[in-house]
PALUMNU-121474 format. One record per atom (N, C-alpha, C): x, y negated, z. Coordinates in steps of 0.2 Angstrom, whole numbers, plus 5000, padded with zeros to 4 digits. Example, Ala and Ser with C-alpha at 12.3 -4.5 7.8 and 13.67 -1.06 7.14 Angstrom:
506650285039 506250225039 506650165039 506450115035 506850055036 506450005039 
This chain:
438752345628 439152325622 439752375621 439752395615 440252445613 440852415609 440752355606 441252325602 441052245602 441452205600 441352135598 441852105594 441652045591 442152005588 442451965594 443151945594 443451905599 443751845596 443751795599 444151735597 444751725602 445251705600 445851705604 446251635604 446551615609 446951555609 447651575612 448151565608 448851585609 449151515612 449751525614 450151465616 450851465612 450851495607 451551495603 451451445598 452051425594 452151375590 451651385584 451651435581 451251445575 450451435577 450251455582 449651455585 449451375586 449951345589 449851265590 449751235583 450151255578 450051225572 449351235569 449151295569 448451315567 447951275571 447951275578 447551235582 447551155580 448151135578 448151065576 447751045570 447851085565 447551075558 446851095558 446651145563 445851155563 445551115568 445851085572 445551045577 445151085583 445451135584 445151185589 445651215593 445551245599 445951275603 446051355601 445551375597 445551445594 445951455588 446351505588 446851515582 446851585579 446451625582 446551695580 445851735581 445651785577 445051825578 445251895578 444951935582 445152005582 444452045584 444552105585 443952155586 444152185593 443552195597 443652225604 443252285604 443552345606 443152405607 443152425614 442652445617 442552455624 442852525626 442652575621 442852645623 442852685616 443352725615 443352765609 443852825610 443852875605 444352925605 444752925599 445352925599 445852925593 446352985595 446353025590 446853085590 446753125597 446053125599 445953165605 446053135611 446253065611 446453025617 445952975618 445652965624 445152915626 445552845626 445252795623 445552735623 444952685626 445152645631 444752595633 444952525633 444452475632 444652405632 445252395627 445052405621 445552395616 445452335611 445952295610 445952245605 446252265598 445952265593 446152275586 446252215582 446852205580 446952145576 447452155570 447452105566 448052105561 448452045562 449052055563 449552005564 450152015560 450751985561 451251985557 451552055557 451352095561 451552165561 451152215558 450552185555 450052225552 449452245557 449052295555 448452305559 448752345565 448552325571 448852345577 448252355583 448352405587 447852415593 448252395599 447952365604 448252345610 447752355616 448052365621 447652375628 447452295630 446852285631 446652225633 447052195639 447152245643 447552225650 448252195648 448552225643 449252195642 449152135637 448652135632 448552085627 448352015630 447952015635 447751955638 448251905641 448851935642 449351885645 449451835640 449551775643 449651705639 449151695634 448551715635 448051695630 447351685633 446951645630 446251635632 445851675627 445451715629 445051765625 444251755626 443851755621 443151765622 442951825618 442551865622 442251925619 441551905618 441351905611 440751875609 440151935609 439751935614 439151985614 438651975608 438751915605 438251895599 438551925592 438951975593 439252005587 438652055583 438652045576 438152085572 438252155573 437752195573 437752265574 438052305568 438452355569 438752395564 438852465568 439052515564 439152585566 439852585568 440052595575 440652595577 441152655574 440852705573 441252765570 441452745563 441052715559 441252685553 441852635553 441752585558 442252535560 442852565561 442952615565 443552655567 443852685561 443452715557 443652745551 444052685546 443652635546 443952575542 444652555545 444652545552 445252525555 445852575554 445752645554 446252695553 446452695546 445952685542 446152685534 446552625532 446552575536 446852515534 447452495539 447752545542 448252525547 448952505543 448952515537 449552505533 449552435530 448952395531 448852325528 449352285532 449552235528 449952185531 449652115531 449952075536 449652005537 449851955531 449351915529 449451865524 449651805527 450251795528 450451735531 450351665527 450451675521 450351615516 449651595516 449151645516 448451625516 448251595522 448551615528 448451575534 448651505533 449251495531 449551425530 449151385526 448951415520 448551375515 447751395515 447551405521 446851435522 446351385518 446351325519 445851275516 446051265509 446651275507 446851255500 446851305495 446851365497 446951425492 446351465492 446051465486 445451505485 445551575486 445051615489 445051685490 445051725483 445451765483 445451815477 445151875480 444451885479 444151945482 444452015479 444852015474 445152075471 445752095475 446052045479 446652055482 446552085489 446652145490 446452175497 447052205500 447652185497 448252215500 448552185506 448352125507 448552085513 447952045515 447852035522 447351995525 447551945530 447251895531 447351855537 446851885543 446851855549 446451885554 445751885552 445551825549 444751815548 444551865542 444951875537 444851915532 444751995534 445252005539 445152075542 444552085545 444252045549 443652045552 443052045547 443052005542 442552005537 442552065533 443152095532 443152165528 442852215532 443052215539 442752265543 442052275543 441752215543 440952215543 440752225536 441052195531 440852205524 440852275522 441252315525 441352385523 440652415525 440252385529 439652415531 439052365529 439252335523 438752295520 438452235524 438852205529 438652155533 439152095531 438852045528 439151985526 439151935532 439751925535 439751875541 439751805538 439451765542 439451685542 439251665535 438751705532 438451685525 438951675520 439551715520 440051705516 440451645516 440351605521 440751535522 441451555524 441851515523 442551515525 442651475531 442651515537 442651485544 443351485547 443551445551 444151445555 443951485562 444451505565 444351535572 443851495577 443951425576 443551385581 442851385578 442751385572 442051385569 441751455571 442151505570 441851575572 441651575580 442151545584 441951545591 441351505592 441251455589 440651415590 439951445588 440051485582 439451515579 439251575583 439751615586 439551675590 439451665597 439651605600 439651595607 438951605610 438851635616 438251635619 438351635627 437851625631 437951625638 438251695641 438151745637 438351815639 439051835637 439451795634 440051805632 440551825638 441051865637 441551875642 442151835641 442251795645 442851745644 443451765649 443951775646 444551785650 445051725649 445251695654 445651635654 446351655656 446851625652 447551635653 447751605660 448151645664 448351635670 449051615671 
């Protein structure tokens, strides 16, 4: 496994609100990369996410604190090099906080690409390679977790 979609359960207030309204312990979606090179430096076990700070890369070792994480081996196949190119070219994007708050009530404007929530970031990462995730349905992190779950997943529990 070189990469995977991950679902995450945080313990903070915003996450608890998302979990309450979606009826699931899962409140966030991100992308895991096992190993790659960036600017001539090897990076291992990296989480790529969009959050309130924008598109960010984190070491899995430090990221996993205070979170439950599922690394889904049932992730659709894409070209990792193209995915890295997409990530680098979109590092300036900002998190769409309002879209997260009104996820079920606000229709998607497919022409608005300046901000994304975590799900839209992952959808665009795959759409960039002509892969339409989840048949174009608007899913919550909990629904994504359920759809991608398999017995081969790597589960990291908060300690």
